[in-house]
N, C-alpha and C positions, 0 to 999 in steps of 0.2 A: 349708627343705621338701623333704625327697627324696623321701621315700613315700608313694606318692600310695594310695587303693584309691574304685574305682568297686566302689559297688554298685545295680548292675543289670545285662546282660551284655543287653538283648534293644537297638537298633539303636542307639540315640544313645551308648548304656553303654559299646561293645564301641572305640564308632569313637574316646571320649574315651581309656580307655584308652591305642587304639595315636596320636593323636599323643600320647599324656606318653611315650609308651615312643619316641616319633619322637624326643622332645626329652630325651633323658639323663635319665629320670625314672626311679628302681624304680614300677612301679602293680599294684595287682593289684587284678583284674579279680574279680570274689563275687559268688555269684548259687545259689538253694538246686535252683536248674535244673542239673543233669549236662546234660543237650542243651542249650540256649542256651549251657553255656559249650563244649563244643562245637563251637555252630553259628558262638562268636564266635572261637574263634580257627582254625575254617576263613575266615570274614570277614579277620580278621589275616594272614591268611600270603597268605590272594587278592591284599590291597588292596598287600604288602610286594613278591608276586611280580613284580605286575604296575609295580611302583616298578621293579624293574628291570630290565626289557623296555623301560620307555623312559628308563633312565638315569636316572632323582628316583632315586633311590638306588644306592649301591655296593651290593656283595652282604653286604662284610663289612659295613657298618652294619646292612643288614638280619637280617644274625646277633644284634648286639648287640641289634635292634629284639624280637628276637622272645627274646632272656633279658633282657632290664626286664621285660616281663611277664611274672605267674605268675594260674596260674587256681587260682581256689578255690571250697566250698563252705560249706568250713567259716566264715559273717560272723566269730562273736567275736572270732577269730582275726584275721581280719588286716583290723576295724577295734582291736585294738586296737595292732598294729602303724605305725598309718597316722601321719603328720604334719599330712596333710588328707586325706576322705573325702570325693569327691564320689556323692551321691544319683543317682539316672539309673534309677528302679523307677515305673511306666505313671502318669498322668497323673490320682488319684486320691488326697484329699488323705488319705483313713484308710488308704491302704494305705504312702504317705510316711510317714504320723506313727507306726506300727508300727515300719519300718525307722527311720529319730528318735529312737523307745525303744531302738531297741539299739543301736546306734553309739554314742547318749550313754552311753549303761549302759556299753556295753563299750571305750570309748575313749577316749586321757589324755586329766584335763582342761582340755590345756591345747592340744589340736586343733578347727582348726576341720570346721564341718559346711555344706557349701554342697548345696544343691539343684537338679539339672539343671530347670529348670518354665519355660515359654510360659507359665505366667497362674500358680501355688499363692504361694499367701501367705507367707513365712517368717519373720512375725513369728507366724502362729499356726503353723508346724511349730517355731520356736523352745521357744513357750510350750508345748511337749512335753518338753523337757531343759531341766534345770538350768542351762545356758550360750548363753542365748540374746544375745547381747550376743556370741556364737561361734558362730550363724550365719544366711549371705547367700544368697543366691540366684547362682549360674551357668544364664544360659542361650546355652546351643548349640547352634548350628541345623547341621539337613540337607544336602549330608554333611559331616559335622564339619571332614572331611582338607581342603577348600575352601570349605567361609564363614569369611571373612577375624574375624567378628569373636562376642564375648563383650559379653552385656550383664546389668551386678552390680547387683543392687539389694540394698538396706539395707530394711530391715526395721525396727522402732519401736524394738527396743531391740539391732542391730546399731552395734559398735563402732568407729571412726577404725578401729584398728589390725587390724580383718579385715575390711576392706576393703584396709587397705595390702594385704595378704597375697595376700589375691584376687586384687592386683589384677600384683600381684609373679607367684603362679602362671601364673596370665593370657596374660604379659610370654614367661616361660619358656617358656611352649604358639604363641608369638609371634601371637600374637590381635590383632588391634582391639580396644579398650573402650570405650563407653557407663555411663560408672554414672549410677544410677538410683533413687529413693527410693518404696516398691512402694506398686502399684497393679492392681488387675486387668487381667491381660494387661496391664503392662509398656507401653512403648512396640508395640515389633516386630506383639506377635502381635495387638493388637489391629485393628491398621488393613488385619495377612494373615486373618482370624478372619470383618471385616468386607467382604473381598474376594470370602472362599469359596463364602461362604455366602448371597451376592448375588450369585453364577456361580452356585449352583442351582438359586437362586428362578427367574437370567433362561433353566434347562435347560426346570424344572417348567414354563416359560407359556411353552414353545416356541419361545423367541426366537431358538435357532439350535440347532448345534451344536457337542457341546465341544469342536473343532478348532475351527470355526467365533471362540465366547466366547473356549477362548486361544489363537488366535491376533489377535485385535483386542486383548487387553488385553497379551502381548508388545511387537506392533510399534505400538500403536498410542501405547502407555505406556511404552514399556520398559525394562517387567519384563525379569528373564531367565529366569520359568515363567509359566506360564499356570497359574490358579487352580487346575485342575485335573489338572495335568499335580504339581503343587505336592503337594495333595492327596490324591494316590498314593503319590507322595512317603513326606508327618510319615507318611501311614494314616488312612482316612477315621475312622477307631474314635477316631484320638487325636484330629482336628481337631472329632471330635465330643462329648467329653468336654472337651476349651475350653470351645466354646460352648455348653455346660449350667455346667457353671463362671460365665463373665462372663456369659450369661442369668441365674444368681440370684446376682453377686455388681454388674451396670451397670443390670439393666433389659430390655426390653421388646428393639430394636434389635438383643439377642441372642440375642433366638431359630430355636435351628434349622431352616433350610429342611426342608419334612415329607423334600420328598426324598433329604433327605442324611439322616436317619435310616432311611429303610426303607433305598436300601443296608447299609446297614450290619448292618439287621437280617435283613440276608437274605445279610452274608457279604461280601457289595465290599467289602473291607477295603483295594485299594491295593495292589501289587507287594508289597507281603506275601502276599494271597496265592493273586497272578492274577489278579487284578480288581477294580477298581475303575469307575470312568471310565470309565478304557481298561483292551486288556486285554491283558494278557502273557504272554509263552509258556512266562519260566520263574517260580519267589518269590521272591523276596532284593531 
């Protein structure tokens, strides 16, 4: 597996492409939006520049990484050239299904089709294809270049060979790995969604300020980030999408807090919009 295609040039897709290029894989970042691809290229260039500045990346390596990463709006061509595809579009099942149908139609029969998701079912996505045994979930964490873990999630039909090849790729990306069977929200997202949602209930009840609640969780429970800081980083709309899915599949304990719903309706999505629970001087 030397040719990777990442479908979706948003926050997660661009960082997955970055670490693939950093680990000497040929990667194509594909998206229907020229604007998203331009933002992705700027982000990746910024990561490389910062790495060189901090002496974590040699200048020659930065040049090679840039050469390893291509950008295109031609999804069929990108899929047809790939040994392994990682879908990284928004956390909405119907959108993911559309992308998986395209991936299945235009890629080689041997190509593995994976989804970067924190909650969605690889079994359901596999049912949209002619190769459910080659469909698997890879849950990367944000920011991808700093977070060490990938949850590899096997669906009902996922073959042992597909899991082994996925583990091989994850090791090429220098990640730690856990392999689990499919269940809504997997391991980490179920816990994170509960903590983040409860924090919004606390804020809604006036229990404390966002700063106080985050500080209590970080220092009292030894979390690296508070639930509001993390929610703003991943996007409150993404958090709400995840909770909606978990609520529909696992029941009442995942019902989204009304205040979270209100923030998303107001466009307070987190860092990417400049304001979420906290206010940021710049977007992104």
